N, C-alpha and C positions, 0 to 999 in steps of 0.2 A: 282469339288472336291466331293468325296464320303465320307460320314460319316458311319463308319462300327459299327455294334453292335457286339462286340467281344464275348459276352456271347452266342449269338445265332448262330454265324458263326465261330465256332472254327476251322473247317477244312480250311475254307478260310483264317483265320488268320494265321494258320500254313504255308500255302502256301506263304502268303505274307511275313512272317518272313524269309523264305528261300530266297525270292527275295531280301529282305533288306540286308541279309547277303552277297549275291552276289554283290549287288551294293556297299556295304561297302568295300568289298575286292577289287573291281575294282577301287574304289576311292583311296584306299590306294596305289594301284599300280601306279595310275596316279600321286599322290603326290610324291611318291618316284622317279618316272621318272622325274618330274619337279625339284625336289631337285637335282638330278644328273646332269641334263642338264642346270640348271639355267634358268633365265628369258629370255635370249636371245641367248642361244646356243644349241648345240647338241653334245652329247657325243659319236657319232658314228665314230669320227676320230681316227686316230692312237694315242696311248699314247706315250708321250715322257718321259723325266725324271720328277720327282715329285718335282722339286725345285720351290721355291717361291721368287719373287723379291718384296721387300718392299720399297715403296717410301713415303716420307713425303712432304706435301705441306701446304701452309698457309691457303688457303680458301677452304671451301667445295664447291663442284660443285653446280651450279644453277639448273642443270637438266642434263639428259643424251641425250635428243633429241636436236641435234645441231640446228635444225630449230626453236625451241621454246625458245631459250635462247639468251641472249645478250652478254655474254662473255664466253670464253672457257679456259681450262687449260690442263695439261698433261693427264688427264683422257680421254679427247676427242681425243687427239693425239693417244692414245692407242686403242680406239674403232672405229675410223673412218679412212678410206683410200680414199683420193680424187682421182679423175680420173687421174690427172696429178699433178706435183709438180714443184717448181723452183729448178734449180741447186744451188749449194752453193753460186755462184757469183750473183745470182738473175738476170742473163741476158739471161737465156734460160729456156723454159718450157719443162720438160721431162716427160715420162710416169710414172705412179704410179700404180693405180689399172687397168687403161686401158692398153691394150697391145700396143696401138699406137694411134696417133691422127694426123689429117691433117687439116691445115687451107688453105682455098682457097686463090688464089693470091690477090683477092680484099679484103680479110679479112671478107667477109660477111657470110661465113659458116665455122663451125668447126665440123669435123666428128671424132667420137671416136669409136675405136674398142674394144669391151668388150670381156673378155675371155669366150670361150665356156664352158658351164656347170658350170659357176660361181654360187656361193650360198651365201646367207646371213648367219650369224652366227648360225641361228636356222635351217638351211637346206633348207629354201625357195629358189626357183630359183631366180637368179639375172641376168636378161636379159636386153636387150636394152630398153624394155618396162618399166622395173623397174627403170632404170636410168631416163627415161622421167617422170615417176610418181614422183620420188624423187625431180627432179628439178622443176616440175610443182608445187609441194607442197612448195618448197623453195620460189618460186616466189609469192606464195599465202600468206604464213604466216610468213616468216622470216623478221626480222627487217632490214636485209641486202639485201632485194630483189632489192633495188635501184641499187645495184652494178651490177645487171644483166639486167638493164632496156633496154639494146640494143637487148635482145633476143626477137624476134618476135614470134618464134614458135620452138618447138622441135619435130623432125620427126624421127620415127622409120623406118629404111630402111630394116632391117631384124633382126633376133633374137639377133645378136651380134653387130649391127651397129646402132648408133644413131647420128643424125645431128642437130646441133644448127644453126638456121637461124637468122641472125642479121640484124637490120635496118641500121647499119653502123659498120665499123670496130671499135672495142672497146678494145684495149689492157689492159685497166685498169681492165677489168673483170677477168683477170688471177689471180689477188690477192685473189679474193674470191673463184674461182674455184680450186685453188691450196691449199687453206687453209682447216682446218677441217670443215669449214662451207660448203665446197664442198663435204664432205663425203656423202655417200649414206645411206638412211634410207629405211626400209621395209614398204612402205606406206600401203600395204594391211593389214599387221599386226597392224600397227598404227590405221587404221580405225576399225579393229576388236576389239581392247582393249580400244580405246579412247585416246585422247591426254594426259590426266593427267597420266594414267597408263603408257603410252608409254614414257613419259618424265622421269618417275622413272626408266624405264628399257628398253631403246631403243634397237631395233634389227638393227644391222648395218653391215658394211663390213670390219671392221678393224681387226688388229692382235689379239685383245682380245674382249670379250663381258662381259656385266654386269651380274655377278652372284648374288651379294647381295650388297645392299646399306644400311649401318647402319648409319642412320642420326646422325650427330654430331660427328661421330667417324671415319668411314672409308668406302671405297667402294672396294669390292672384284671383280676382273676381272679374267675370265678363258680363256684359250687358244682357239681361234677360229680354229676348225679343218679344215675349208674350205679356210683359208686365203692364198692368193698368191699376189705377187707384181711384177711389171715389172720395178721397179725403178733401173736404171743401176748403181746407186751409192752404192748399198748394195750388200753384198755377199749372205746372206740368203734371198732367195726370197719366202720361204715357211712359215710354221707356226712358231709361236714364240718359243723361247728356254725354256720358263717357263710355267709350268702348270697353275700357278696363279700369278697375280700381285696384291698386296694389296697397295692401295693408302690411307694413313692415313692423316687426317685433323688435323694439329697441328698449331694453330694460333700463339703461342708464338715462336718467332724466335730463342731464345736461347735454348728452349726445343728441337726444331728440331735439332740444332747442337749437343746437349747432346745425343740425341737418335742416331745420326750418330756415334758419338765418342764411344758410348757404344756398337755399333754393332747391335742395335735393328732395325735400318733401313739401307737400302743399298744406297739410293740416297735421297738427300734433295734438294728442290728448294728454291730460295730466301734466300741465305746465307746472314746474316746480315753483314753490313759493318765492325762492330767491331770484327767479327769472322774470316774474310777472311785471315788475316795475320797468325793467329794461325793454321788455317786449312792447309794453304800452307806449314807451317813448320812441319806439322804432316806427317811422311813418310807413315802412314797407310791410308792416305786419298788423294783423287785426286780432283782437281778443274777443272771446265769447264766454259768458259766465252762466253757470247754473248752480243750483243749491243741492245740498244733500237732502234726499227725500227721506228724512228721518233726523235723528239727533245723536250727538255724542253725550254720554251721561256717566255719572259715577254711581255704582250700585253699592248699597250698604248690606252687611250681614246683620240683620236685625236680631239674630240670636246671639251675637257677640256680647260679651260682658259689658263692654263700653258702649257699643252702638245700639244696644237694646234700649237705651235711654233716648226717647224721641226728642228731648230737649237738645241733646248733643247733635242729633241728625239735623234738626231745624237750625241750630247754630251754624253748622257747616254750610247749609244752604244760604243763609244770610251773610256768611263770612266770605263767600266767593264773589269776587267782582268780575262778572262776565264781560263788561265793557272794557275793563283793563286787559283781560285775556285777548280780546279781539285786537286791541291796540298793539299789544306786544307781538302778536302774530301777524302784524301788518294787514289786518282786516281780511285775512283769508278764511275767517270764520264769522258767522253771524250769531250773536248771543241768543240763547234760547232759555226761557224760563218754564216752558211747558214741554210736552212730549210729542208735539206735532209741528213740523216745520211748514213753511208756506209752499213747499214743493210736494205736499201730500194732500190727497183728497181728505176732507174732514177738518181742514184748517180754518180758523176764524181769526182774522187780524184784530178784531175788537177784543176777543177773549185773550189773545196773546198779549195785547197791550195791558189788559187788566192784570194778568199774571206778572208781567214785568214790573208793574207798579207795586203789587202786593209783596213780591219777593225780591225787591230791589236790594242791592248791596247795603247792608246795615250792620256794620261791625259793633256798634254800641248795643244794639238789640241782641246780637249774637253773644256778646260777653254776658249780658243779663241772663240769657237762657242758660249759659254754662254755670253762672253763679247760682241760679235757681236749683240746679242739680248738685250743688255743693262743690263746684270746681272754682278754685281761686289760686292765685299765685302767692303761695305762702312763703316761698324761699327767695323771691325776687329774681329768679332766673329767666323770667319772661314767659314761662309756660305755666298754665294752670295745673293744679294737682288736687287730689282728693284722697284722704286717708294716707297721705305720704306717697301716693302714686301719681307720677306725671301723666297727663292725658296724652298718650301716644297712640297713633293709628298708623297701620301699615297700608300704603296705597300701591296697588299693583297697576302699573301703567304699561300699555301695549307698545312694544318696540316696533311693530310692523305697521304703525299708523303715525305719520309725521306729526299731525296736529295734536293727537292725544299724548304723544311722547313729549312734545314741546310744551304742552299745557301743564304737565305735572309739576315742574319746579315753580311755575307761577302760582299755582294753587297752594303749594307748600309754603311760599312766602306769605300769601294772603292769610292762611290759617294760622301761621305763626303770629300774625298781628293780633289775633284774638286769643292767643295762648295755647293753640293746639300744635303738638309736635307731630307733623306728618312725615313719616319715613317712606321714601319711595323705593320700590323694587320694580325691576323691569322684566317682563316676560313677553313672549309672542302671544298674540291674541288667542290662538287655539288653546294654549296652556291656561290662560286666564279663564276661558270658558269652562275648562275642566275643573279648576279650583272652585268656580262658582257652583257648578253642579254638585260638587262634593261638600259644599258649605265650608270649605277650608280657606277662608279669607276674611278680611275686615272690610276693605273698601277697594273696589276694582273699577278700571275704566272700561266702558262698553260702548257700543254704538249699534245702530240698525239702519237699514236702507230698504225702503219699499214705498212706492208712491201712493199708498193708501194707509190710513190710520189703523186699519184692521191689524197691521203688524203688531200693534200693542197687545193684542190678544195672545200672541206668541212670545211676548216679553214679560208680561206681568200677571199671567195666570198659570195654573198647573200645566197647561199645554206647552209652556216654555221648556219644561224639563228641569227647571231650576227650583230650588227649595221654596222661594218666597211666593206666597199668594195670599189673597184676602177675599173673602166671600162677597163683600160689597163691591170691590173693584172688579172682580170677575163678573158679577151680575151686570154691572154698568157696561163692560166691554161686550158681553154676550148680547145685550139689548141693542147696543149701537151698531153692531155688525149686520143686523137684519133690518135696519130702518131704511126704507127705500127713498123717502123724500130727503133731498140733499140738505135742506135747511134744518130739518128735524134731526138728521144724522149728526150734523155739526153740534147741535145742542146735546145729543147723546154723548159725544166725546167731551163736552164741557162738564157733564155730570161725572164722567170718568175722572177728570182732573180734580173735581171737588172731593171725590172719594180717596184718590191716591195721596193727595196732599194731607189728608187726615193721618195717614200712616207714614209718609215720607220715607219709603224704602230706598229712594234714590234721589239724586239731584240732576236735573237737566243742565247741560253746559252750553252747547253751541251746535250749529249745523255748519258743515264745511261749505266753503264757496269754491267750486271747482272752476278751472280755467282751461279752455281750448284756444289754440291760436292757429292762424293761417297766414299765408302770404296775401298781399292785397290783390293778387291776380284772381283769387277765389271770390266768386260772386254768387249771391243767392243762398249761401249756407246759413242755417240758423239752428239753434238748439233750444228746446223748451225749458222752462224753469226747473223741471224735474230731471233734465238730462237726456231727453229723447232727441237725437240728431235727425234733422230733416234734410235729405239730399235731393229731393225731387227737382228743385229749381237751381241746383248748383251748376255753374259753368266756370270756365276760366279762359 
């Protein structure tokens, strides 16, 4: 660095001032350019109309870099486009960002064809090498990297062709590859700006890109001028219909509804149960439904003195009236008797019907099972007892899930009818997980969400981190996760159910029915049964 004596070097000072002015002007031009293009986009594409879509959601995003975060929402669905996606029935993988893909007969290689001249939202080239870098980074830093553990290497065959080499066929991988977690990130740009900055404003390959994130308020997305899709289920395969999409963070559920009714927002997520009926009755509003890709269930501590008796566990299963639960909750849940909902790959409607018949509400059989284990109401207080001890079970219900919390007192009354004294305690879900890991519980409310039945491997085996496991159940789940034929894979999960019902470590309860609502000005919006929003054809 030079220290100038401006009194003695006036001429040199004047020259430097000219240079400073030039630099200042150049900086202003760069700032203006950045303002126009946003942190992840480029304004060189063709302009469409100037309309804006406004969406309201409950929770602010954790970050915009899908590989650095643990949960996603509609923002990520707007800014990422996976190579492939599931069809609506979840029984076929179809192209999305990739033009096409091919799986070898033995399932050990998957080859993706990338569109020629593809670009990220900022104009950077998006080639087969970009795809490799993105997935290499996913495998290195994402908390979901284990979902792709079968990937041994990723090979670039040419500028538009990339091949995944697997150690074994692993159909469970599709759930991650087809999700927003399988969206592509501009790794070169991420390395240039650093992970923290990139997480604030990721450069991606989706229909929109992040223009501005106003913490605690909203995130503004702008149209990606380079976007294309090969998804056969949408009509518009090019850029989005809106110049901007504003996603507002509104935690209070009734405020979201009010903003929709007043026309300040176009679409809201997570319509509260108490508002669904009113929204459905409003001709100016439209509702869209999707199901929980998973189930809510009650887990037993099979090492507990009382619940180690399988007759007690089976009695609880038969003593719960799931249809009544759905009715009490105004049908915001769907009764489930097994552990796979219709919003998951691996589901069988025929087998689900069989389970519903086999384990239908049967209080008389439940009482008979309790009596078989020596439980009878000897003192006439309405509760069964054994050796002078009333059959009392503590049930930990999650306070941070509305349906699980509302269900607890219903189950309490139902089990009272068969003589069981269910005592409810309420904790946040995270604390309930801790209690389960420690084995410090009797019966707890739990749930899982993932659009592939392979999630069960991380719920009912040692891989879950929880105490309960069974070798036959584990073997059935390990076998099912590697079956490539969809019909055979469904049978694999039927075998899992056969094994787990022999042990009855838990009882399945229901799947949530989620509701999204929009004004009637919104056209072309749809959501798949497992909750994937499709914006390609949306107009207003």
